[in-house]
N, C-alpha and C positions, 0 to 999 in steps of 0.2 A: 119337826117335835120330836125331843130328843127324849129316850126313854132308856136310864140305868138303869140295870141288871148284872148279877153276877152270876154264873152259868159253870156248869160242868160240862167239858166237853169231850163229847168219846171217839175219838179218830175211825174211820171204817174201815181203815186198811191192819188195826189192831185186832189181832184174837181176843175173844172172849177170857179175863184171868188175866188179862195184863195190865188191866184199871185205867181209871179214867184222868184227865190231865187237867187238874184246876185253873181256870185263866181267867183274870178276870177280865168284863169286856163291858165296852160301853156299846149298847146297840143305839146309833139313829138312825131314824126314819126322817130323812129331809123333805122338807114340806113343798111347799110350790106348785108351779105347774107340772113341773116333771120329778116331783118327789114320793115320797110313800105318805101312807094316809098313814091310820090308828092303825097300833099295833094290832095284829090278828092272835089264834089262840097261841095260849102258853107264852103271850108275850109279844112273840115273832113280829118282825114288821113284815106291813104286808106290801105287796109288790108282785108284779109280772114275774120282777129277776131280783134275789137277793145278788150282792158281790160281798166279801168275808174282807176287811181290810187290818192286815195287822201292820202297823208301824212303830216309829220310835217316838219318843213322850214329847221330841221337843216339836214337832212337826204337826201336833196336836190342833192348836189354835188356826192354823191355815188349814187345813183339812175340814174343818167347820165350816168353812167358804167356798173351798174349792168342791168338795163332795154334793152341795146341790145344785152348782152350777154345772156340774157336771152330768147331774140325774134330767136338769132340765134341757139341756141339748142332748141327750141320749133318747128321749120322749118326743121328742121335735124330727127326729132323724128315724126313732123307729115304731116310735109309737107305743113302747115298753114303759111302764113304771119301773122305777129299779128303787130298791133300798138296801142302806148298807147295813152292817154290822162290822163293829169298829174298836180296836183294841188296841193299843197304846202301854207300851213299856219303855222301860230301858233297851235299847237296841241288842246288845248281849243277849239279854233273857226274852226277847223279842225273838230272835232265831231260831236259840236253842226249843221255843215252844214251839215251835212252825215243826222242826226237824222232828222235834215228839210227836207231832199229830195235830197241832191245833192248823185246822183244816182252811187256813187263811188261801183268799185267790189273788191278792196283790200286796205286795210287803214295799214299806217304804223303812228305808235303815238309813246308821247312821254312817255306813262305810261300805264299803265293796267287798272287806274279807266277809264279811257278815253274811252276806249275801252270797259268798263262795262256798260258806258254811253249807247254804243250801242247794248247792250245785251238787257237793259232794256225797249229801245226805240224796240225790234224786228227786229233788222237786223241782227246782230250777234249771230251764235246758242250760250249758254252757255259752251259748249264742246271748244272752241276754242283755248285753252292753249295747248291742247290735239295732235292739227293740226298744230303746227306752231313750228319752233327753240325750243328752249329749255324751256318747261313748257309758251310757245307761246312767250317768248323771242326772236329775234333776234342779238340784239346787247347790250352790254354794255358800263360804261361809269364810270366819279364818277367825284365830282363837285369840281371844282378845280379853284384855282386863277389866272387871267391873267394881268399882270402890263405892265406897260412900259419899254423899253431896260432898261438893269442896277438895273430895281428894284430901282428906285431912295426913295420911301418911305420908303423900309423898310420892306415891306409885309413877313411875315411868316405863318402865321393862322390868323383863325376867326377873332379873340381878337383884332387884324391889323386893323381889318375895323372899329373899334370904335374908333380910336385914332382921336382926334382934326386934322381937315387940310387933312383930307382922302376922298377925294370924290368917290363916290362908286356906279357900276354899275351891275342891272339884272332888267328882264324884270315884267311883269305884272304877275300873278300868276291867275287873274282871265282868262285871254286870254292864259296864255304859260305854257306847261305842264315844260317846262325845268325852270322857276321861281318856281313851287312848287318844283320839285328837289333843287332848290337852299336855297329856303326856310324850306324846309325840312334838307338839311345839318345843317344849320345855328342854327335851333332849336335844332336839337340832338345833335350837339358840345355843345350845350350850356345843354343840357340834361348829358352830359359825362364829363362834368367838373364839374357842383355839384356832381354827382356819383363819382367824384374823391374824392372831398373833404369829404360829407359827408357819403359816402356807399349810396345812394338811390338816382335815379333821382327826381329832384326836380322841376317840370311844373312852376312855380314862377322864379326861376333862369332861366330857359331858354326863356322865356318870354320877363323878365329884359334884357337878350344878342342878342334878336332879334332884342330887342325894340332898344338897342345900338346899333346896326347896323344899321339899316335900318335910322336914323337919320342921316347919311353920306348919304344915297343913294339918287343920282342927279337928274336921272328919270328912270320910270317907262315905256317902250316900251312894243309895243306887243308881239312880240317874241323875243327867245335869239338869232334869227341872226341877227332882227333889234338891239338889246342890242350890239352886236357886231359890228355893222355895225356904231352906235354911237360913239363905242369905239375908230372905228378906224379914224372916222371926228375929235377926238380930247377929249370927252367929257369924266370926271369923271381920277382918279389916278389907279385905279382897276376895273376889271370885273369880278363878277360872274359868272363861267357858265360851263358846258362841256368840261370834258378835252379834249374831240375828236374833239372840234370847236378850240380850242388855237395848236394842233399837226396839224390839216387841215392846218390853216391859216401859221402857222411857217412852212410848209411845201411848201407854195409857197410864200415864202421869207418876208412874215411880222413879225417886232423883238420886242416879245414878252417873258418874263417871265415866265416859267409857277409854280406856286407854287401850291402844293398840300398839304393842314391840315392834321397834323396828326388826325383828328376826321374829317372826311368824310363820305358821303355816296353812296354807289352803287349804280349808278345808269343802270336799267332795260329795257329797250326799248322794244314794241309788234308789233307783224304784224298779219293781223287774214284779214280771205276773209270775206268781206261784205257778208252775205247767201242770206237777202232776195234780194237784187240786182243782185248780181251774179245769183241767179237761174231764176231772171224774163229776164236778157240780155241770155240767155245761155251759159255764158263764166263762169259755177261753174269748168268745167275738166281745165282751161287753169289760172283762179284765183288761185285755190289749188296749182298749179303748180308751181305757180311764189312765193307763200309763202313758197312752199319746197324750191323753190333752195335760196331763200333767207338767209337758213339756210349752204347752202353746201359751200364745200372748197371755190369754184373759185369767191362766193360772199364772203364771209365773208374777200377773203383774199382784196376785193377792201374795203368793209367796212373797214378793218384794216388799209389800205393805206389811208384814209382820218381821222383817229384815232381814229376811236371806237374797243374797247376790243372784239375780236371776244365771240362769245357764243358756235363756235365749237373747239374741245379740240386742234386738231392738229393744228391748225393755230393759237391758242391763245401760245401754247407753242413755235412754232417757233416766236413767235412774244413777249413772257413774257419778253424781257428786257426791253422793251419800256415803261414797264405800273407796274410803282413803286405801291408795296401795302401798304397804309400807316397804322401804328399800330393802329391806334382807328377805322379802317373802320368799318363800320356798314351797315344794307339794312333795309329795310324799316319797317321790323319786330320789330327795335329797338324799334322804335316809335308805334309801336301797327298794322302794318297794314295798308293798305290803308283806310277799313273804319273808323279805328279810327283816321287818318291822315285828312279824308275830316270831320269829326265830330269835332274834337278837334281843327286844325288850323282852317279850312276853310268856317265852317258854317257861317251862318250872325252873331253869336254871338262869331265865333272861336279867337284864339288867334291872327291870322294874322289880322283880321279886327278891333280889339280890340287894335294894334299897330296901325292900320289907323288911328284909330280914337284917338290916346292920353290916351287910358283907362289904 
């Protein structure tokens, strides 16, 4: 049973007078043998234990299937009925909310840099990568291009996004982790092109390439999911997004064409226990069990169903024919790693903000 509600969350760690954190919450009592029953007093889900999930928006559909499966497993193993309170926001927004006092026990975010913000805030222990998935990652994807049915603009690569008359969508990297992956992919493709011509990476050429694409961007939405909604409403000719977003919508009957550029980036998405709050709430064991469950074949099959590239080897191999590997695929290390990317692209004087300012 799912109950929608909005509420104010008050951090137990904040002093009176520092105010309330407003956050839209979706509270889900997961039914079945292992799930929670009807909401209890004040609309809170009933159960022996409640886990609070703070996740990025794109993972929501998969989690709607994964959480009931985990609840059933947890009840079978422990006898406890477990309930969930869930919040889905753009990754950057979610990370800032948790850092600001939203007491999530478990977080799933778009990129490891957002988890690192929680480490710096003292909420997640710095060994989190060793306690979930594959080096902390529970799903993968690639940055892909979605076009209207039949690909009427003839989009084949990132370079086509800069052509006259092509209207492009991707979200705002200030709030969306997905947008940062999109921009990293475009900038990296520019580096790849310059390297193919001269034998060395040329940051100036990559910046010019990013600038030429951004000149055709119609709007910067808050999240990847909001950008997808705008595209389906009729805005734009092509959307830069996660491959899994496109595959999931196609599975639901939406008529997209998926274009994977030859040079694009491998996306890796992390999950972590928010140690500070899990310990405070007495939910550490269940929170860690959920994070562990996300990397199991059962959960990874659900992620694959929703278009994600699994990190679990056997599930990936079983679905490998669904996931073409582009010849120029690169990962974040090609751009120097997340610390370098944050400094080069997203600092106050970084490449992205120079592009926005037309510098």
